[in-house]
N, CA, C and O of each residue as an XYZ file, in Angstrom:
320
protein
N       0.825     -1.178      0.000
C       0.000      0.000      0.000
C       0.874      1.247      0.000
O       1.992      1.276      0.514
N       0.302      2.254     -0.598
C       1.048      3.512     -0.655
C       0.903      4.269      0.644
O      -0.141      4.271      1.296
N       1.989      4.903      0.982
C       1.934      5.725      2.196
C       1.274      7.060      1.869
O       1.476      7.614      0.789
N       0.497      7.562      2.795
C      -0.108      8.883      2.533
C       0.982      9.944      2.433
O       2.005      9.892      3.114
N       0.721     10.895      1.564
C       1.722     11.940      1.341
C       1.828     12.822      2.576
O       0.832     13.281      3.135
N       3.074     13.038      2.978
C       3.322     13.846      4.177
C       3.319     15.333      3.816
O       3.822     15.712      2.758
N       2.773     16.154      4.659
C       2.851     17.597      4.388
C       4.314     18.055      4.485
O       5.108     17.456      5.211
N       4.661     19.109      3.757
C       6.056     19.565      3.788
C       6.448     20.029      5.187
O       5.660     20.629      5.918
N       7.676     19.730      5.520
C       8.163     20.127      6.842
C       8.528     21.613      6.817
O       8.570     22.250      5.764
N       8.787     22.136      8.006
C       9.163     23.542      8.117
C      10.476     23.806      7.387
O      10.658     24.870      6.795
N      11.384     22.842      7.430
C      12.673     22.985      6.766
C      12.486     23.055      5.244
O      13.126     23.867      4.575
N      11.627     22.220      4.713
C      11.353     22.235      3.271
C      10.679     23.541      2.857
O      10.974     24.094      1.798
N       9.769     24.029      3.705
C       9.110     25.303      3.411
C      10.119     26.443      3.418
O      10.050     27.345      2.583
N      11.048     26.402      4.353
C      12.069     27.450      4.428
C      12.972     27.414      3.195
O      13.325     28.459      2.648
N      13.340     26.215      2.763
C      14.166     26.091      1.560
C      13.429     26.641      0.345
O      14.014     27.350     -0.474
N      12.162     26.317      0.229
C      11.370     26.807     -0.899
C      11.249     28.336     -0.854
O      11.309     29.000     -1.889
N      11.078     28.881      0.348
C      10.961     30.335      0.483
C      12.273     31.022      0.106
O      12.270     32.068     -0.543
N      13.395     30.426      0.517
C      14.705     30.999      0.172
C      14.926     30.931     -1.337
O      15.437     31.881     -1.930
N      14.547     29.817     -1.960
C      14.696     29.699     -3.409
C      13.828     30.727     -4.135
O      14.261     31.337     -5.113
N      12.607     30.909     -3.650
C      11.708     31.884     -4.262
C      12.243     33.302     -4.087
O      12.177     34.114     -5.010
N      12.771     33.596     -2.906
C      13.345     34.923     -2.666
C      14.574     35.151     -3.548
O      14.773     36.250     -4.067
N      15.395     34.115     -3.716
C      16.553     34.224     -4.595
C      16.141     34.454     -6.037
O      16.746     35.268     -6.735
N      15.119     33.747     -6.486
C      14.615     33.928     -7.847
C      14.063     35.335     -8.040
O      14.294     35.962     -9.074
N      13.334     35.827     -7.042
C      12.784     37.183     -7.129
C      13.906     38.231     -7.160
O      13.838     39.203     -7.912
N      14.927     38.021     -6.340
C      16.057     38.959     -6.329
C      16.795     38.919     -7.659
O      17.178     39.964     -8.186
N      16.999     37.731     -8.204
C      17.661     37.586     -9.499
C      16.863     38.291    -10.590
O      17.430     38.978    -11.440
N      15.546     38.116    -10.560
C      14.691     38.763    -11.555
C      14.733     40.285    -11.398
O      14.760     41.011    -12.392
N      14.739     40.764    -10.164
C      14.781     42.205     -9.928
C      16.100     42.800    -10.406
O      16.121     43.873    -11.008
N      17.193     42.105    -10.137
C      18.507     42.581    -10.601
C      18.561     42.554    -12.122
O      19.070     43.486    -12.745
N      18.045     41.498    -12.717
C      18.024     41.406    -14.177
C      17.183     42.502    -14.799
O      17.577     43.103    -15.799
N      16.026     42.763    -14.212
C      15.160     43.827    -14.724
C      15.828     45.189    -14.560
O      15.780     46.025    -15.462
N      16.444     45.404    -13.415
C      17.152     46.671    -13.199
C      18.295     46.854    -14.177
O      18.509     47.951    -14.691
N      19.031     45.785    -14.435
C      20.131     45.866    -15.403
C      19.604     46.144    -16.805
O      20.197     46.920    -17.555
N      18.500     45.516    -17.152
C      17.921     45.743    -18.478
C      17.460     47.193    -18.630
O      17.665     47.807    -19.677
N      16.840     47.734    -17.588
C      16.391     49.128    -17.629
C      17.596     50.062    -17.727
O      17.578     51.031    -18.486
N      18.638     49.767    -16.958
C      19.845     50.592    -16.980
C      20.506     50.552    -18.352
O      20.863     51.594    -18.900
N      20.668     49.363    -18.903
C      21.307     49.242    -20.220
C      20.432     49.899    -21.289
O      20.942     50.585    -22.175
N      19.129     49.692    -21.207
C      18.230     50.336    -22.168
C      18.296     51.850    -22.082
O      18.315     52.539    -23.102
N      18.332     52.362    -20.865
C      18.450     53.809    -20.691
C      19.769     54.338    -21.225
O      19.812     55.398    -21.850
N      20.844     53.599    -20.978
C      22.145     54.034    -21.499
C      22.180     53.991    -23.020
O      22.770     54.866    -23.654
N      21.552     52.979    -23.609
C      21.502     52.907    -25.068
C      20.675     54.046    -25.648
O      21.039     54.616    -26.676
N      19.564     54.382    -24.996
C      18.770     55.526    -25.458
C      19.545     56.823    -25.329
O      19.474     57.678    -26.211
N      20.285     56.980    -24.240
C      21.112     58.166    -24.059
C      22.186     58.238    -25.138
O      22.437     59.306    -25.697
N      22.821     57.104    -25.433
C      23.842     57.063    -26.475
C      23.236     57.413    -27.834
O      23.832     58.162    -28.608
N      22.063     56.876    -28.119
C      21.388     57.191    -29.374
C      21.078     58.685    -29.455
O      21.269     59.306    -30.501
N      20.600     59.260    -28.352
C      20.304     60.689    -28.328
C      21.564     61.509    -28.579
O      21.537     62.471    -29.347
N      22.673     61.131    -27.933
C      23.928     61.863    -28.110
C      24.408     61.759    -29.557
O      24.867     62.747    -30.129
N      24.304     60.571    -30.149
C      24.736     60.395    -31.534
C      23.875     61.235    -32.471
O      24.398     61.933    -33.340
N      22.561     61.170    -32.299
C      21.662     61.940    -33.174
C      21.870     63.429    -32.970
O      21.931     64.182    -33.942
N      21.979     63.869    -31.717
C      22.189     65.287    -31.439
C      23.532     65.755    -31.993
O      23.634     66.849    -32.549
N      24.563     64.920    -31.838
C      25.883     65.278    -32.360
C      25.874     65.377    -33.870
O      26.446     66.309    -34.436
N      25.223     64.418    -34.534
C      25.155     64.465    -35.998
C      24.375     65.696    -36.459
O      24.750     66.352    -37.431
N      23.280     66.003    -35.746
C      22.485     67.180    -36.101
C      23.303     68.446    -35.905
O      23.256     69.351    -36.738
N      24.060     68.518    -34.801
C      24.878     69.699    -34.527
C      25.973     69.851    -35.577
O      26.220     70.951    -36.071
N      26.626     68.746    -35.911
C      27.684     68.805    -36.911
C      27.107     69.211    -38.261
O      27.721     69.979    -39.003
N      25.921     68.689    -38.574
C      25.317     69.046    -39.865
C      25.008     70.540    -39.910
O      25.142     71.174    -40.956
N      24.593     71.102    -38.772
C      24.337     72.542    -38.754
C      25.634     73.338    -38.833
O      25.696     74.362    -39.514
N      26.675     72.869    -38.134
C      27.953     73.572    -38.158
C      28.519     73.577    -39.572
O      29.060     74.585    -40.027
N      28.394     72.451    -40.263
C      28.904     72.368    -41.632
C      27.882     72.945    -42.611
O      28.251     73.660    -43.543
N      26.625     72.643    -42.408
C      25.593     72.997    -43.381
C      25.258     74.466    -43.425
O      24.918     74.986    -44.488
N      25.344     75.153    -42.292
C      24.954     76.564    -42.273
C      25.870     77.431    -43.140
O      25.359     78.207    -43.948
N      27.187     77.340    -43.015
C      28.042     78.145    -43.896
C      27.901     77.763    -45.370
O      27.925     78.632    -46.242
N      27.755     76.473    -45.648
C      27.589     76.034    -47.038
C      26.300     76.606    -47.607
O      26.272     77.074    -48.745
N      25.241     76.567    -46.821
C      23.971     77.140    -47.261
C      24.101     78.646    -47.481
O      23.558     79.188    -48.444
N      24.819     79.312    -46.588
C      25.009     80.754    -46.737
C      25.763     81.071    -48.025
O      25.408     82.015    -48.731
N      26.794     80.299    -48.335
C      27.557     80.523    -49.571
C      26.683     80.274    -50.791
O      26.721     81.044    -51.751
N      25.897     79.205    -50.760
C      25.021     78.907    -51.902
C      24.009     80.029    -52.100
O      23.772     80.457    -53.229
N      23.413     80.506    -51.016
C      22.439     81.599    -51.112
C      23.119     82.861    -51.635
O      22.542     83.573    -52.457
N      24.331     83.148    -51.173
C      25.064     84.328    -51.627
C      25.364     84.246    -53.126
O      25.156     85.212    -53.860
N      25.857     83.074    -53.576
C      26.178     82.902    -54.998
C      24.913     83.019    -55.852
O      24.922     83.662    -56.901
N      23.832     82.396    -55.393
C      22.589     82.493    -56.163
C      22.060     83.923    -56.203
O      21.559     84.368    -57.236
N      22.166     84.641    -55.096
C      21.697     86.027    -55.100
C      22.574     86.900    -55.994
O      22.070     87.810    -56.652
N      23.887     86.633    -56.027
C      24.770     87.379    -56.926
C      24.431     87.071    -58.383
O      24.451     87.960    -59.234
N      24.121     85.806    -58.663
C      23.739     85.451    -60.031
C      22.416     86.126    -60.405
O      22.229     86.558    -61.542
N      21.513     86.208    -59.446
C      20.189     86.796    -59.710
C      20.308     88.297    -59.978
O      19.649     88.824    -60.874
N      21.137     88.972    -59.211
C      21.273     90.431    -59.353
C      22.304     90.799    -60.412
O      22.370     91.962    -60.811
N      23.101     89.861    -60.875
C      24.095     90.155    -61.904
C      25.419     90.625    -61.348
O      26.299     90.992    -62.126
N      25.603     90.632    -60.042
C      26.868     91.050    -59.474
C      27.909     89.958    -59.685
O      27.568     88.807    -59.957
N      29.195     90.332    -59.556
C      30.255     89.352    -59.658
C      30.470     88.738    -58.276
O      30.387     89.421    -57.255
N      30.740     87.473    -58.267
C      30.938     86.764    -57.001
C      32.316     87.053    -56.466
O      32.684     86.551    -55.404
């Protein structure tokens, strides 16, 4: 005959609770790391996009000014 199943002992319950707490802590650390890495990647993306935009303005503004000046000189007939 089969023996009736014994309820878990206090020691087994404590082990299960420690394992569950460890799993929860591991998940929390993993989630925190993912949020941190994601935030850093977004910050890096922002810096790259902002830097490219700034460089394009630094280079593009004088070039645009020269093009506008040359076109206006051509329009008015002045010599460049």
